[in-house]
N, CA, C, O and CB atoms as a CASP TS submission, in Angstrom:
PFRMAT TS
TARGET T0000
AUTHOR 0000-0000-0000
METHOD Language model
MODEL 1
PARENT N/A
ATOM      1  N   MET     1     -15.571 -80.544 -29.402  1.00  0.00           N
ATOM      2  CA  MET     1     -16.655 -80.151 -30.268  1.00  0.00           C
ATOM      3  C   MET     1     -16.173 -80.209 -31.712  1.00  0.00           C
ATOM      4  O   MET     1     -15.036 -79.838 -32.003  1.00  0.00           O
ATOM      5  CB  MET     1     -17.171 -78.741 -29.905  1.00  0.00           C
ATOM      6  N   GLY     2     -17.019 -80.664 -32.601  1.00  0.00           N
ATOM      7  CA  GLY     2     -16.634 -80.803 -33.998  1.00  0.00           C
ATOM      8  C   GLY     2     -17.022 -79.600 -34.833  1.00  0.00           C
ATOM      9  O   GLY     2     -17.869 -78.795 -34.446  1.00  0.00           O
ATOM     10  N   GLN     3     -16.396 -79.499 -35.962  1.00  0.00           N
ATOM     11  CA  GLN     3     -16.748 -78.496 -36.949  1.00  0.00           C
ATOM     12  C   GLN     3     -17.606 -79.202 -37.981  1.00  0.00           C
ATOM     13  O   GLN     3     -17.291 -80.321 -38.385  1.00  0.00           O
ATOM     14  CB  GLN     3     -15.476 -77.826 -37.596  1.00  0.00           C
ATOM     15  N   ASN     4     -18.684 -78.566 -38.415  1.00  0.00           N
ATOM     16  CA  ASN     4     -19.603 -79.217 -39.328  1.00  0.00           C
ATOM     17  C   ASN     4     -19.349 -78.836 -40.772  1.00  0.00           C
ATOM     18  O   ASN     4     -18.978 -77.705 -41.085  1.00  0.00           O
ATOM     19  CB  ASN     4     -21.012 -78.884 -38.958  1.00  0.00           C
ATOM     20  N   SER     5     -19.557 -79.807 -41.640  1.00  0.00           N
ATOM     21  CA  SER     5     -19.448 -79.612 -43.067  1.00  0.00           C
ATOM     22  C   SER     5     -20.623 -80.324 -43.707  1.00  0.00           C
ATOM     23  O   SER     5     -21.173 -81.259 -43.124  1.00  0.00           O
ATOM     24  CB  SER     5     -18.085 -80.135 -43.619  1.00  0.00           C
ATOM     25  N   ALA     6     -21.013 -79.901 -44.886  1.00  0.00           N
ATOM     26  CA  ALA     6     -22.157 -80.509 -45.549  1.00  0.00           C
ATOM     27  C   ALA     6     -21.942 -80.522 -47.054  1.00  0.00           C
ATOM     28  O   ALA     6     -21.090 -79.811 -47.589  1.00  0.00           O
ATOM     29  CB  ALA     6     -23.453 -79.761 -45.196  1.00  0.00           C
ATOM     30  N   ARG     7     -22.728 -81.340 -47.714  1.00  0.00           N
ATOM     31  CA  ARG     7     -22.677 -81.393 -49.170  1.00  0.00           C
ATOM     32  C   ARG     7     -23.933 -82.068 -49.680  1.00  0.00           C
ATOM     33  O   ARG     7     -24.441 -82.997 -49.052  1.00  0.00           O
ATOM     34  CB  ARG     7     -21.412 -82.140 -49.662  1.00  0.00           C
ATOM     35  N   CYS     8     -24.439 -81.608 -50.815  1.00  0.00           N
ATOM     36  CA  CYS     8     -25.526 -82.299 -51.494  1.00  0.00           C
ATOM     37  C   CYS     8     -24.921 -83.126 -52.613  1.00  0.00           C
ATOM     38  O   CYS     8     -24.164 -82.614 -53.439  1.00  0.00           O
ATOM     39  CB  CYS     8     -26.593 -81.296 -52.043  1.00  0.00           C
ATOM     40  N   THR     9     -25.255 -84.398 -52.635  1.00  0.00           N
ATOM     41  CA  THR     9     -24.760 -85.270 -53.689  1.00  0.00           C
ATOM     42  C   THR     9     -25.818 -86.297 -54.017  1.00  0.00           C
ATOM     43  O   THR     9     -26.470 -86.839 -53.125  1.00  0.00           O
ATOM     44  CB  THR     9     -23.444 -85.955 -53.275  1.00  0.00           C
ATOM     45  N   LYS    10     -25.986 -86.560 -55.278  1.00  0.00           N
ATOM     46  CA  LYS    10     -27.001 -87.512 -55.739  1.00  0.00           C
ATOM     47  C   LYS    10     -28.374 -87.170 -55.161  1.00  0.00           C
ATOM     48  O   LYS    10     -29.148 -88.061 -54.810  1.00  0.00           O
ATOM     49  CB  LYS    10     -26.606 -88.948 -55.348  1.00  0.00           C
ATOM     50  N   GLY    11     -28.668 -85.870 -55.067  1.00  0.00           N
ATOM     51  CA  GLY    11     -29.951 -85.411 -54.582  1.00  0.00           C
ATOM     52  C   GLY    11     -30.169 -85.562 -53.092  1.00  0.00           C
ATOM     53  O   GLY    11     -31.291 -85.403 -52.613  1.00  0.00           O
ATOM     54  N   LYS    12     -29.120 -85.864 -52.354  1.00  0.00           N
ATOM     55  CA  LYS    12     -29.244 -86.096 -50.920  1.00  0.00           C
ATOM     56  C   LYS    12     -28.247 -85.210 -50.177  1.00  0.00           C
ATOM     57  O   LYS    12     -27.077 -85.134 -50.553  1.00  0.00           O
ATOM     58  CB  LYS    12     -29.013 -87.593 -50.576  1.00  0.00           C
ATOM     59  N   ALA    13     -28.710 -84.546 -49.131  1.00  0.00           N
ATOM     60  CA  ALA    13     -27.808 -83.752 -48.298  1.00  0.00           C
ATOM     61  C   ALA    13     -27.076 -84.683 -47.344  1.00  0.00           C
ATOM     62  O   ALA    13     -27.687 -85.540 -46.707  1.00  0.00           O
ATOM     63  CB  ALA    13     -28.585 -82.652 -47.515  1.00  0.00           C
ATOM     64  N   VAL    14     -25.784 -84.510 -47.251  1.00  0.00           N
ATOM     65  CA  VAL    14     -24.977 -85.309 -46.335  1.00  0.00           C
ATOM     66  C   VAL    14     -24.183 -84.360 -45.449  1.00  0.00           C
ATOM     67  O   VAL    14     -23.919 -83.218 -45.825  1.00  0.00           O
ATOM     68  CB  VAL    14     -24.028 -86.283 -47.110  1.00  0.00           C
ATOM     69  N   GLY    15     -23.814 -84.832 -44.295  1.00  0.00           N
ATOM     70  CA  GLY    15     -23.078 -83.992 -43.364  1.00  0.00           C
ATOM     71  C   GLY    15     -21.890 -84.731 -42.785  1.00  0.00           C
ATOM     72  O   GLY    15     -21.805 -85.957 -42.844  1.00  0.00           O
ATOM     73  N   ALA    16     -20.986 -83.968 -42.230  1.00  0.00           N
ATOM     74  CA  ALA    16     -19.796 -84.534 -41.603  1.00  0.00           C
ATOM     75  C   ALA    16     -19.347 -83.614 -40.490  1.00  0.00           C
ATOM     76  O   ALA    16     -19.659 -82.423 -40.483  1.00  0.00           O
ATOM     77  CB  ALA    16     -18.660 -84.745 -42.634  1.00  0.00           C
ATOM     78  N   SER    17     -18.619 -84.176 -39.558  1.00  0.00           N
ATOM     79  CA  SER    17     -18.022 -83.401 -38.472  1.00  0.00           C
ATOM     80  C   SER    17     -16.576 -83.818 -38.304  1.00  0.00           C
ATOM     81  O   SER    17     -16.219 -84.972 -38.540  1.00  0.00           O
ATOM     82  CB  SER    17     -18.805 -83.594 -37.148  1.00  0.00           C
ATOM     83  N   ILE    18     -15.755 -82.881 -37.899  1.00  0.00           N
ATOM     84  CA  ILE    18     -14.371 -83.188 -37.576  1.00  0.00           C
ATOM     85  C   ILE    18     -14.291 -83.248 -36.058  1.00  0.00           C
ATOM     86  O   ILE    18     -14.520 -82.256 -35.367  1.00  0.00           O
ATOM     87  CB  ILE    18     -13.368 -82.121 -38.179  1.00  0.00           C
ATOM     88  N   VAL    19     -13.961 -84.428 -35.556  1.00  0.00           N
ATOM     89  CA  VAL    19     -13.892 -84.670 -34.124  1.00  0.00           C
ATOM     90  C   VAL    19     -12.522 -85.244 -33.805  1.00  0.00           C
ATOM     91  O   VAL    19     -12.142 -86.293 -34.325  1.00  0.00           O
ATOM     92  CB  VAL    19     -15.028 -85.627 -33.653  1.00  0.00           C
ATOM     93  N   ASN    20     -11.787 -84.552 -32.950  1.00  0.00           N
ATOM     94  CA  ASN    20     -10.439 -84.999 -32.569  1.00  0.00           C
ATOM     95  C   ASN    20      -9.569 -85.291 -33.794  1.00  0.00           C
ATOM     96  O   ASN    20      -8.832 -86.277 -33.814  1.00  0.00           O
ATOM     97  CB  ASN    20     -10.528 -86.251 -31.688  1.00  0.00           C
ATOM     98  N   GLY    21      -9.655 -84.439 -34.803  1.00  0.00           N
ATOM     99  CA  GLY    21      -8.827 -84.574 -35.995  1.00  0.00           C
ATOM    100  C   GLY    21      -9.279 -85.645 -36.968  1.00  0.00           C
ATOM    101  O   GLY    21      -8.561 -85.960 -37.917  1.00  0.00           O
ATOM    102  N   GLU    22     -10.461 -86.210 -36.747  1.00  0.00           N
ATOM    103  CA  GLU    22     -10.956 -87.294 -37.599  1.00  0.00           C
ATOM    104  C   GLU    22     -12.284 -86.874 -38.218  1.00  0.00           C
ATOM    105  O   GLU    22     -13.150 -86.347 -37.519  1.00  0.00           O
ATOM    106  CB  GLU    22     -11.118 -88.619 -36.789  1.00  0.00           C
ATOM    107  N   LEU    23     -12.456 -87.100 -39.523  1.00  0.00           N
ATOM    108  CA  LEU    23     -13.703 -86.753 -40.187  1.00  0.00           C
ATOM    109  C   LEU    23     -14.694 -87.890 -39.992  1.00  0.00           C
ATOM    110  O   LEU    23     -14.391 -89.043 -40.300  1.00  0.00           O
ATOM    111  CB  LEU    23     -13.475 -86.466 -41.696  1.00  0.00           C
ATOM    112  N   ARG    24     -15.875 -87.566 -39.483  1.00  0.00           N
ATOM    113  CA  ARG    24     -16.908 -88.574 -39.226  1.00  0.00           C
ATOM    114  C   ARG    24     -18.160 -88.214 -40.010  1.00  0.00           C
ATOM    115  O   ARG    24     -18.632 -87.077 -39.985  1.00  0.00           O
ATOM    116  CB  ARG    24     -17.224 -88.681 -37.705  1.00  0.00           C
ATOM    117  N   SER    25     -18.682 -89.220 -40.709  1.00  0.00           N
ATOM    118  CA  SER    25     -19.884 -89.031 -41.503  1.00  0.00           C
ATOM    119  C   SER    25     -20.550 -90.381 -41.711  1.00  0.00           C
ATOM    120  O   SER    25     -19.872 -91.394 -41.880  1.00  0.00           O
ATOM    121  CB  SER    25     -19.559 -88.356 -42.859  1.00  0.00           C
ATOM    122  N   ASP    26     -21.845 -90.396 -41.701  1.00  0.00           N
ATOM    123  CA  ASP    26     -22.612 -91.617 -41.967  1.00  0.00           C
ATOM    124  C   ASP    26     -22.219 -92.739 -41.001  1.00  0.00           C
ATOM    125  O   ASP    26     -22.232 -93.914 -41.371  1.00  0.00           O
ATOM    126  CB  ASP    26     -22.400 -92.074 -43.422  1.00  0.00           C
ATOM    127  N   GLY    27     -21.873 -92.375 -39.773  1.00  0.00           N
ATOM    128  CA  GLY    27     -21.501 -93.368 -38.769  1.00  0.00           C
ATOM    129  C   GLY    27     -20.121 -93.969 -38.956  1.00  0.00           C
ATOM    130  O   GLY    27     -19.766 -94.937 -38.283  1.00  0.00           O
ATOM    131  N   LYS    28     -19.339 -93.403 -39.867  1.00  0.00           N
ATOM    132  CA  LYS    28     -18.006 -93.934 -40.159  1.00  0.00           C
ATOM    133  C   LYS    28     -16.952 -92.865 -39.915  1.00  0.00           C
ATOM    134  O   LYS    28     -17.236 -91.669 -39.969  1.00  0.00           O
ATOM    135  CB  LYS    28     -17.926 -94.444 -41.612  1.00  0.00           C
ATOM    136  N   ALA    29     -15.738 -93.312 -39.649  1.00  0.00           N
ATOM    137  CA  ALA    29     -14.599 -92.407 -39.510  1.00  0.00           C
ATOM    138  C   ALA    29     -13.744 -92.527 -40.763  1.00  0.00           C
ATOM    139  O   ALA    29     -13.479 -93.632 -41.237  1.00  0.00           O
ATOM    140  CB  ALA    29     -13.764 -92.730 -38.222  1.00  0.00           C
ATOM    141  N   PHE    30     -13.315 -91.397 -41.297  1.00  0.00           N
ATOM    142  CA  PHE    30     -12.499 -91.373 -42.506  1.00  0.00           C
ATOM    143  C   PHE    30     -11.174 -90.695 -42.207  1.00  0.00           C
ATOM    144  O   PHE    30     -11.096 -89.805 -41.359  1.00  0.00           O
ATOM    145  CB  PHE    30     -13.233 -90.650 -43.658  1.00  0.00           C
ATOM    146  N   LYS    31     -10.139 -91.119 -42.906  1.00  0.00           N
ATOM    147  CA  LYS    31      -8.797 -90.567 -42.684  1.00  0.00           C
ATOM    148  C   LYS    31      -8.573 -89.243 -43.400  1.00  0.00           C
ATOM    149  O   LYS    31      -7.535 -88.606 -43.223  1.00  0.00           O
ATOM    150  CB  LYS    31      -7.753 -91.559 -43.134  1.00  0.00           C
ATOM    151  N   GLY    32      -9.537 -88.830 -44.204  1.00  0.00           N
ATOM    152  CA  GLY    32      -9.392 -87.573 -44.914  1.00  0.00           C
ATOM    153  C   GLY    32     -10.670 -87.160 -45.612  1.00  0.00           C
ATOM    154  O   GLY    32     -11.662 -87.890 -45.611  1.00  0.00           O
ATOM    155  N   LEU    33     -10.633 -85.981 -46.207  1.00  0.00           N
ATOM    156  CA  LEU    33     -11.793 -85.445 -46.909  1.00  0.00           C
ATOM    157  C   LEU    33     -12.136 -86.242 -48.165  1.00  0.00           C
ATOM    158  O   LEU    33     -13.309 -86.501 -48.438  1.00  0.00           O
ATOM    159  CB  LEU    33     -11.548 -84.001 -47.275  1.00  0.00           C
ATOM    160  N   SER    34     -11.119 -86.629 -48.926  1.00  0.00           N
ATOM    161  CA  SER    34     -11.368 -87.332 -50.187  1.00  0.00           C
ATOM    162  C   SER    34     -11.953 -88.727 -49.991  1.00  0.00           C
ATOM    163  O   SER    34     -12.885 -89.086 -50.710  1.00  0.00           O
ATOM    164  CB  SER    34     -10.088 -87.435 -50.971  1.00  0.00           C
ATOM    165  N   PRO    35     -11.450 -89.537 -49.050  1.00  0.00           N
ATOM    166  CA  PRO    35     -12.093 -90.832 -48.828  1.00  0.00           C
ATOM    167  C   PRO    35     -13.565 -90.689 -48.415  1.00  0.00           C
ATOM    168  O   PRO    35     -14.399 -91.505 -48.808  1.00  0.00           O
ATOM    169  CB  PRO    35     -11.332 -91.611 -47.760  1.00  0.00           C
ATOM    170  N   ALA    36     -13.882 -89.674 -47.637  1.00  0.00           N
ATOM    171  CA  ALA    36     -15.275 -89.450 -47.245  1.00  0.00           C
ATOM    172  C   ALA    36     -16.108 -89.033 -48.448  1.00  0.00           C
ATOM    173  O   ALA    36     -17.247 -89.479 -48.590  1.00  0.00           O
ATOM    174  CB  ALA    36     -15.363 -88.380 -46.143  1.00  0.00           C
ATOM    175  N   ALA    37     -15.569 -88.195 -49.309  1.00  0.00           N
ATOM    176  CA  ALA    37     -16.284 -87.788 -50.518  1.00  0.00           C
ATOM    177  C   ALA    37     -16.518 -88.989 -51.430  1.00  0.00           C
ATOM    178  O   ALA    37     -17.588 -89.127 -52.023  1.00  0.00           O
ATOM    179  CB  ALA    37     -15.502 -86.692 -51.267  1.00  0.00           C
ATOM    180  N   ARG    38     -15.526 -89.843 -51.539  1.00  0.00           N
ATOM    181  CA  ARG    38     -15.665 -91.036 -52.386  1.00  0.00           C
ATOM    182  C   ARG    38     -16.759 -91.966 -51.846  1.00  0.00           C
ATOM    183  O   ARG    38     -17.457 -92.618 -52.623  1.00  0.00           O
ATOM    184  CB  ARG    38     -14.318 -91.794 -52.475  1.00  0.00           C
ATOM    185  N   HIS    39     -16.904 -92.026 -50.550  1.00  0.00           N
ATOM    186  CA  HIS    39     -17.947 -92.846 -49.934  1.00  0.00           C
ATOM    187  C   HIS    39     -19.312 -92.464 -50.496  1.00  0.00           C
ATOM    188  O   HIS    39     -20.159 -93.330 -50.716  1.00  0.00           O
ATOM    189  CB  HIS    39     -17.933 -92.687 -48.398  1.00  0.00           C
ATOM    190  N   TYR    40     -19.526 -91.173 -50.726  1.00  0.00           N
ATOM    191  CA  TYR    40     -20.823 -90.702 -51.209  1.00  0.00           C
ATOM    192  C   TYR    40     -20.954 -90.701 -52.722  1.00  0.00           C
ATOM    193  O   TYR    40     -22.038 -90.960 -53.244  1.00  0.00           O
ATOM    194  CB  TYR    40     -21.074 -89.329 -50.701  1.00  0.00           C
ATOM    195  N   THR    41     -19.884 -90.418 -53.432  1.00  0.00           N
ATOM    196  CA  THR    41     -19.982 -90.325 -54.891  1.00  0.00           C
ATOM    197  C   THR    41     -19.799 -91.670 -55.582  1.00  0.00           C
ATOM    198  O   THR    41     -20.349 -91.904 -56.658  1.00  0.00           O
ATOM    199  CB  THR    41     -18.955 -89.349 -55.413  1.00  0.00           C
ATOM    200  N   GLY    42     -19.023 -92.552 -54.958  1.00  0.00           N
ATOM    201  CA  GLY    42     -18.729 -93.841 -55.584  1.00  0.00           C
ATOM    202  C   GLY    42     -17.519 -93.779 -56.494  1.00  0.00           C
ATOM    203  O   GLY    42     -17.156 -94.784 -57.104  1.00  0.00           O
ATOM    204  N   TYR    43     -16.890 -92.625 -56.598  1.00  0.00           N
ATOM    205  CA  TYR    43     -15.693 -92.483 -57.420  1.00  0.00           C
ATOM    206  C   TYR    43     -14.725 -91.517 -56.753  1.00  0.00           C
ATOM    207  O   TYR    43     -15.112 -90.740 -55.880  1.00  0.00           O
ATOM    208  CB  TYR    43     -16.055 -91.997 -58.842  1.00  0.00           C
ATOM    209  N   GLN    44     -13.465 -91.570 -57.169  1.00  0.00           N
ATOM    210  CA  GLN    44     -12.427 -90.697 -56.607  1.00  0.00           C
ATOM    211  C   GLN    44     -12.765 -89.246 -56.900  1.00  0.00           C
ATOM    212  O   GLN    44     -13.058 -88.888 -58.041  1.00  0.00           O
ATOM    213  CB  GLN    44     -11.031 -91.052 -57.178  1.00  0.00           C
ATOM    214  N   THR    45     -12.724 -88.428 -55.888  1.00  0.00           N
ATOM    215  CA  THR    45     -13.015 -87.010 -56.057  1.00  0.00           C
ATOM    216  C   THR    45     -12.191 -86.193 -55.064  1.00  0.00           C
ATOM    217  O   THR    45     -11.748 -86.713 -54.040  1.00  0.00           O
ATOM    218  CB  THR    45     -14.526 -86.733 -55.871  1.00  0.00           C
ATOM    219  N   ASN    46     -11.993 -84.949 -55.361  1.00  0.00           N
ATOM    220  CA  ASN    46     -11.219 -84.066 -54.497  1.00  0.00           C
ATOM    221  C   ASN    46     -12.080 -83.642 -53.313  1.00  0.00           C
ATOM    222  O   ASN    46     -13.032 -82.880 -53.477  1.00  0.00           O
ATOM    223  CB  ASN    46     -10.709 -82.827 -55.280  1.00  0.00           C
ATOM    224  N   GLY    47     -11.750 -84.130 -52.133  1.00  0.00           N
ATOM    225  CA  GLY    47     -12.516 -83.801 -50.942  1.00  0.00           C
ATOM    226  C   GLY    47     -12.447 -82.340 -50.555  1.00  0.00           C
ATOM    227  O   GLY    47     -13.380 -81.819 -49.945  1.00  0.00           O
ATOM    228  N   TRP    48     -11.351 -81.665 -50.902  1.00  0.00           N
ATOM    229  CA  TRP    48     -11.215 -80.241 -50.575  1.00  0.00           C
ATOM    230  C   TRP    48     -12.248 -79.400 -51.310  1.00  0.00           C
ATOM    231  O   TRP    48     -12.684 -78.371 -50.794  1.00  0.00           O
ATOM    232  CB  TRP    48      -9.809 -79.748 -50.917  1.00  0.00           C
ATOM    233  N   THR    49     -12.645 -79.822 -52.505  1.00  0.00           N
ATOM    234  CA  THR    49     -13.646 -79.069 -53.255  1.00  0.00           C
ATOM    235  C   THR    49     -15.045 -79.663 -53.098  1.00  0.00           C
ATOM    236  O   THR    49     -16.033 -78.971 -53.340  1.00  0.00           O
ATOM    237  CB  THR    49     -13.267 -79.022 -54.728  1.00  0.00           C
ATOM    238  N   PHE    50     -15.146 -80.926 -52.700  1.00  0.00           N
ATOM    239  CA  PHE    50     -16.447 -81.580 -52.508  1.00  0.00           C
ATOM    240  C   PHE    50     -17.174 -81.031 -51.285  1.00  0.00           C
ATOM    241  O   PHE    50     -18.354 -80.687 -51.359  1.00  0.00           O
ATOM    242  CB  PHE    50     -16.266 -83.095 -52.367  1.00  0.00           C
ATOM    243  N   TRP    51     -16.468 -80.950 -50.166  1.00  0.00           N
ATOM    244  CA  TRP    51     -17.098 -80.540 -48.906  1.00  0.00           C
ATOM    245  C   TRP    51     -17.178 -79.025 -48.795  1.00  0.00           C
ATOM    246  O   TRP    51     -16.260 -78.316 -49.206  1.00  0.00           O
ATOM    247  CB  TRP    51     -16.326 -81.107 -47.714  1.00  0.00           C
ATOM    248  N   VAL    52     -18.279 -78.532 -48.239  1.00  0.00           N
ATOM    249  CA  VAL    52     -18.461 -77.097 -48.020  1.00  0.00           C
ATOM    250  C   VAL    52     -18.734 -76.842 -46.544  1.00  0.00           C
ATOM    251  O   VAL    52     -19.239 -77.714 -45.836  1.00  0.00           O
ATOM    252  CB  VAL    52     -19.618 -76.543 -48.895  1.00  0.00           C
ATOM    253  N   VAL    53     -18.402 -75.661 -46.096  1.00  0.00           N
ATOM    254  CA  VAL    53     -18.663 -75.232 -44.722  1.00  0.00           C
ATOM    255  C   VAL    53     -19.315 -73.858 -44.756  1.00  0.00           C
ATOM    256  O   VAL    53     -19.189 -73.115 -45.730  1.00  0.00           O
ATOM    257  CB  VAL    53     -17.349 -75.204 -43.878  1.00  0.00           C
ATOM    258  N   LYS    54     -20.006 -73.541 -43.686  1.00  0.00           N
ATOM    259  CA  LYS    54     -20.625 -72.221 -43.580  1.00  0.00           C
ATOM    260  C   LYS    54     -19.595 -71.260 -43.007  1.00  0.00           C
ATOM    261  O   LYS    54     -19.044 -71.491 -41.931  1.00  0.00           O
ATOM    262  CB  LYS    54     -21.916 -72.261 -42.690  1.00  0.00           C
ATOM    263  N   ARG    55     -19.340 -70.175 -43.740  1.00  0.00           N
ATOM    264  CA  ARG    55     -18.382 -69.172 -43.260  1.00  0.00           C
ATOM    265  C   ARG    55     -18.929 -68.487 -42.024  1.00  0.00           C
ATOM    266  O   ARG    55     -20.088 -68.073 -42.002  1.00  0.00           O
ATOM    267  CB  ARG    55     -18.072 -68.130 -44.359  1.00  0.00           C
ATOM    268  N   PRO    56     -18.104 -68.364 -40.996  1.00  0.00           N
ATOM    269  CA  PRO    56     -18.581 -67.721 -39.771  1.00  0.00           C
ATOM    270  C   PRO    56     -18.856 -66.226 -39.947  1.00  0.00           C
ATOM    271  O   PRO    56     -19.637 -65.648 -39.190  1.00  0.00           O
ATOM    272  CB  PRO    56     -17.570 -67.919 -38.667  1.00  0.00           C
ATOM    273  N   THR    57     -18.228 -65.602 -40.930  1.00  0.00           N
ATOM    274  CA  THR    57     -18.367 -64.149 -41.097  1.00  0.00           C
ATOM    275  C   THR    57     -19.704 -63.736 -41.692  1.00  0.00           C
ATOM    276  O   THR    57     -20.268 -62.717 -41.291  1.00  0.00           O
ATOM    277  CB  THR    57     -17.260 -63.630 -41.969  1.00  0.00           C
ATOM    278  N   ASP    58     -20.227 -64.521 -42.656  1.00  0.00           N
ATOM    279  CA  ASP    58     -21.463 -64.107 -43.322  1.00  0.00           C
ATOM    280  C   ASP    58     -22.481 -65.233 -43.501  1.00  0.00           C
ATOM    281  O   ASP    58     -23.563 -64.998 -44.038  1.00  0.00           O
ATOM    282  CB  ASP    58     -21.133 -63.529 -44.659  1.00  0.00           C
ATOM    283  N   GLY    59     -22.156 -66.445 -43.065  1.00  0.00           N
ATOM    284  CA  GLY    59     -23.098 -67.554 -43.148  1.00  0.00           C
ATOM    285  C   GLY    59     -23.231 -68.190 -44.515  1.00  0.00           C
ATOM    286  O   GLY    59     -24.044 -69.096 -44.699  1.00  0.00           O
ATOM    287  N   LYS    60     -22.439 -67.726 -45.488  1.00  0.00           N
ATOM    288  CA  LYS    60     -22.487 -68.317 -46.830  1.00  0.00           C
ATOM    289  C   LYS    60     -21.644 -69.589 -46.865  1.00  0.00           C
ATOM    290  O   LYS    60     -20.672 -69.733 -46.122  1.00  0.00           O
ATOM    291  CB  LYS    60     -21.987 -67.305 -47.899  1.00  0.00           C
ATOM    292  N   PHE    61     -22.041 -70.511 -47.749  1.00  0.00           N
ATOM    293  CA  PHE    61     -21.290 -71.755 -47.881  1.00  0.00           C
ATOM    294  C   PHE    61     -20.113 -71.576 -48.832  1.00  0.00           C
ATOM    295  O   PHE    61     -20.220 -70.916 -49.865  1.00  0.00           O
ATOM    296  CB  PHE    61     -22.203 -72.883 -48.375  1.00  0.00           C
ATOM    297  N   ILE    62     -19.004 -72.171 -48.464  1.00  0.00           N
ATOM    298  CA  ILE    62     -17.776 -72.106 -49.250  1.00  0.00           C
ATOM    299  C   ILE    62     -17.095 -73.464 -49.161  1.00  0.00           C
ATOM    300  O   ILE    62     -17.198 -74.148 -48.142  1.00  0.00           O
ATOM    301  CB  ILE    62     -16.828 -70.959 -48.746  1.00  0.00           C
ATOM    302  N   SER    63     -16.399 -73.858 -50.227  1.00  0.00           N
ATOM    303  CA  SER    63     -15.687 -75.139 -50.183  1.00  0.00           C
ATOM    304  C   SER    63     -14.600 -75.086 -49.112  1.00  0.00           C
ATOM    305  O   SER    63     -14.097 -74.014 -48.775  1.00  0.00           O
ATOM    306  CB  SER    63     -15.070 -75.478 -51.571  1.00  0.00           C
ATOM    307  N   VAL    64     -14.249 -76.242 -48.589  1.00  0.00           N
ATOM    308  CA  VAL    64     -13.168 -76.300 -47.610  1.00  0.00           C
ATOM    309  C   VAL    64     -11.884 -75.759 -48.233  1.00  0.00           C
ATOM    310  O   VAL    64     -11.090 -75.099 -47.562  1.00  0.00           O
ATOM    311  CB  VAL    64     -12.960 -77.750 -47.100  1.00  0.00           C
ATOM    312  N   ASP    65     -11.686 -76.043 -49.526  1.00  0.00           N
ATOM    313  CA  ASP    65     -10.530 -75.514 -50.240  1.00  0.00           C
ATOM    314  C   ASP    65     -10.553 -73.984 -50.244  1.00  0.00           C
ATOM    315  O   ASP    65      -9.528 -73.353 -49.988  1.00  0.00           O
ATOM    316  CB  ASP    65     -10.497 -76.052 -51.680  1.00  0.00           C
ATOM    317  N   GLY    66     -11.697 -73.392 -50.527  1.00  0.00           N
ATOM    318  CA  GLY    66     -11.812 -71.937 -50.526  1.00  0.00           C
ATOM    319  C   GLY    66     -11.560 -71.358 -49.152  1.00  0.00           C
ATOM    320  O   GLY    66     -10.963 -70.290 -49.022  1.00  0.00           O
ATOM    321  N   LEU    67     -12.012 -72.056 -48.131  1.00  0.00           N
ATOM    322  CA  LEU    67     -11.791 -71.596 -46.762  1.00  0.00           C
ATOM    323  C   LEU    67     -10.332 -71.603 -46.403  1.00  0.00           C
ATOM    324  O   LEU    67      -9.835 -70.655 -45.793  1.00  0.00           O
ATOM    325  CB  LEU    67     -12.555 -72.448 -45.787  1.00  0.00           C
ATOM    326  N   ARG    68      -9.626 -72.674 -46.777  1.00  0.00           N
ATOM    327  CA  ARG    68      -8.194 -72.734 -46.430  1.00  0.00           C
ATOM    328  C   ARG    68      -7.393 -71.707 -47.212  1.00  0.00           C
ATOM    329  O   ARG    68      -6.357 -71.247 -46.731  1.00  0.00           O
ATOM    330  CB  ARG    68      -7.634 -74.139 -46.695  1.00  0.00           C
ATOM    331  N   ARG    69      -7.842 -71.335 -48.400  1.00  0.00           N
ATOM    332  CA  ARG    69      -7.140 -70.325 -49.198  1.00  0.00           C
ATOM    333  C   ARG    69      -7.317 -68.923 -48.639  1.00  0.00           C
ATOM    334  O   ARG    69      -6.533 -68.026 -48.949  1.00  0.00           O
ATOM    335  CB  ARG    69      -7.626 -70.363 -50.631  1.00  0.00           C
ATOM    336  N   MET    70      -8.343 -68.726 -47.816  1.00  0.00           N
ATOM    337  CA  MET    70      -8.609 -67.412 -47.223  1.00  0.00           C
ATOM    338  C   MET    70      -7.599 -67.069 -46.144  1.00  0.00           C
ATOM    339  O   MET    70      -7.410 -65.894 -45.829  1.00  0.00           O
ATOM    340  CB  MET    70     -10.014 -67.367 -46.643  1.00  0.00           C
ATOM    341  N   LYS    71      -6.957 -68.057 -45.579  1.00  0.00           N
ATOM    342  CA  LYS    71      -6.049 -67.821 -44.446  1.00  0.00           C
ATOM    343  C   LYS    71      -4.687 -67.397 -44.893  1.00  0.00           C
ATOM    344  O   LYS    71      -3.811 -67.161 -44.062  1.00  0.00           O
ATOM    345  CB  LYS    71      -5.930 -69.051 -43.597  1.00  0.00           C
TER
END
């Protein structure tokens, strides 16, 4: 089962899932968060801050970077 992540970019909501250690979005597999973010923005960007996830504790969205800093 994958973990879901989402982001709004260029006025469009996009989603991704992590399946077997691989990030999948838009029918493509990416080797990391940043390459997937670049796919949507068209420029190099920090995937750790681009992607957000819903916190299981309160349902609020937080960047993947913020989530990893909580641990």
